[in-house]
N, C-alpha and C positions, 0 to 999 in steps of 0.2 A: 478437463484434463486434470486439472488441480485436485479435483472433488475425487476422481479415482485414485490419485497417489495418497490422498488423506485416507479415504477407506481402505486401500491395499496396506497402507502403514497400521491402522487401527486393527486391522485383521492379524497382522503379523504380530501386534503387541498382545493381542488376545490369545493366539496361539502360544506365545512364549509364555504369557501367564499361567495358561492351564498347563503348559509341560513343567514348568515350576513346581506348580502344586501337586502333579503327578509323580515328579522326581522326589520331592520331598516325602510324599506319601510311601513311594517305593524305598527311599533311604531309610525311613523311620520303621519299614515294615507296617505302617498302617497302626502303630502304636499309639497310645494315648499320649497327648502333649503332656509334658511334665507340669504337675500342679500348679496352680497359679501362683503359689508361693514363690516361684522363682521370677515371677513377672511384677512382684510388688504383693501387697495385701490384697488377699482374696475379699477380704470385708469391703475393701476400698472399691473393687472391680463391681462387686454385686450393688454397692451404692451408686456407683456410676450407672448401673442397668437401670435401677429404679428411676435416675433423674434424666435419662437419656431422652432427646427429644425424637420421638418417632410419631409417623403419623398412620392412620388408616390407610387402606389402598385407595379410598376415596378423597384423600388428601386432608381429612380432619385429624387434627391434634390428638394425640393419646397418651396416655400414662401409663408405663409399665409397673408403676408402684401398686396398681390395683392388685398384683400378684403377691405383693409382699405379705409375708407370714404363711405363704402355702408353697408347697413343693412346685417347682416348675422346671421343664426342659426348654432351654433355650437353643435353637437353631440357626446358624447363621448360614445364609445362602444368597444364590443368585440366579436369575433366570438363564443366564448365558453359561452356567456351571453343571456340565453334564452329570457327574458325581451327585450333585445337589439335588438335581431332578430324579435321578434313578433312586434315591432313598426317600422320597417323599412319600410313596405309596406305605413304606413300612413304618415312617413315623407316623402317618394317620392312624394305621392300624394300631401303633402302641397308644396313640390318644384316646382311640375308643376304647380299648383294653384298660387304660389306667384313669378315665375319668370319674370312674365310679370310687376310685381310692383319693380323688381331690388332687391328682397330679394334672397340670395343665402344661401342655406343650404350646411354644409361640415360635413361629417364623420370623425371623428379622432379615428384611431383604437388603442386603447391601447392593444395591442396584437403583434404578429410577422408578419413579413412581408408575410412567407409563409402561415400562418393561412388565413392571409386576403385574399391573392391572390386566394387559395383553396374557400374559403367562395363565394367570389366574381364571382367565375366561375359558382357556383350555384344559387346564389340570385343576381339579377339585382338591383341596385337602380339608381335614377333619379339625383344623385348628386354626386359630387366628394368625394372620400374617400382617405384620406391619412393615413399614418402610423406613429404612435409617440412611438411605443413600450410603456413599462411601464413607461417611461418619463411623458407620457400623464396624468397619476394620479397625478403627482407633478402639472401639469398644471390645471388639474380639482380642484385640492385643493385650487390653488390661486382664484379662482372664489367661494370658500366656500364650495365646497365638502369636508369637514373635514371627513366624513365617508369612502370616498374613494369608493364609490358604483357606479355602472352601471347600466343602462344608466343614463347619467346626461347631460342636454342640458342647453345651455346658448344662449339668445338672445342678441344681440349687435346692437345698433341703429348706422346710418350712422355717428353720433357725436363721437362713441366710448363708447357711455355709455351703460352699462350693464342694460337690461330692464327687464329681468326675468332670474331664475335658476331653473332647476326643476330637482331633484333626483328622479330615478324611470321613469316609463313609461310614455310619455306624454299624454295628454290629448287633441285630436284635438281640441276641441272647444275652451278650454281656450288659446291653442297656437294661434289659429286663431284671437281670441281677441286681444292678444298681438300684433301680426302682423298687425292687421287692424290699430291698435293706431300708428303705426311707420311712 
C-alpha cells in the first residue's frame, strides 16, 4: 500500500512539473529565455559546460571540453519530457544538415542513466547523448534557464560565445537562422 502511495505521489509530482513547464512556455509565448547575461556570465556558463561531469549512456565518464573551439548546440532533455521527445527528430535532421559545417549537436539527459538507455533503445538520434543526471538542471540554470524547464537548447559558437538559448521546443527555422549566422 505504501508503494502505491509513493508511486501516486511521484506521478502527481511529475504531472505538476510538466504543467509548470507548459504554463511557463505558454506564458512566455515560447519565447527565447533572456540571454545568459541575466543569469551571470555567459563565459562562466560555457566554462561550466566544458567542466561538467557527464557520462556516456553506458556509464563511461566523458568530457564535453572535446567540443571546445567548435560550434555546438546543446539540448537539455529528459526521457519523461513529452516536448523533448517530440523535438528529437528535428534536432537529428538539423545535426545531419549542419554536420558538414562542423556544427555538433549534443543531448544532455537530465535523467537517470537507466531511463536514457531504455529510451535510446527505442528512439535513435543522430547526435551523441550524455547523462548529466539532475545536476544538468543546475548547468541549464547557469545559461539562464531559471524556470528549470525542459527542453532547453543553447547554441555556442566556436569562440565560446552563447549565441542563443531557447526554453521549450525549438523552432527549426529560427534555429537554422542562428546556425547559418555562425
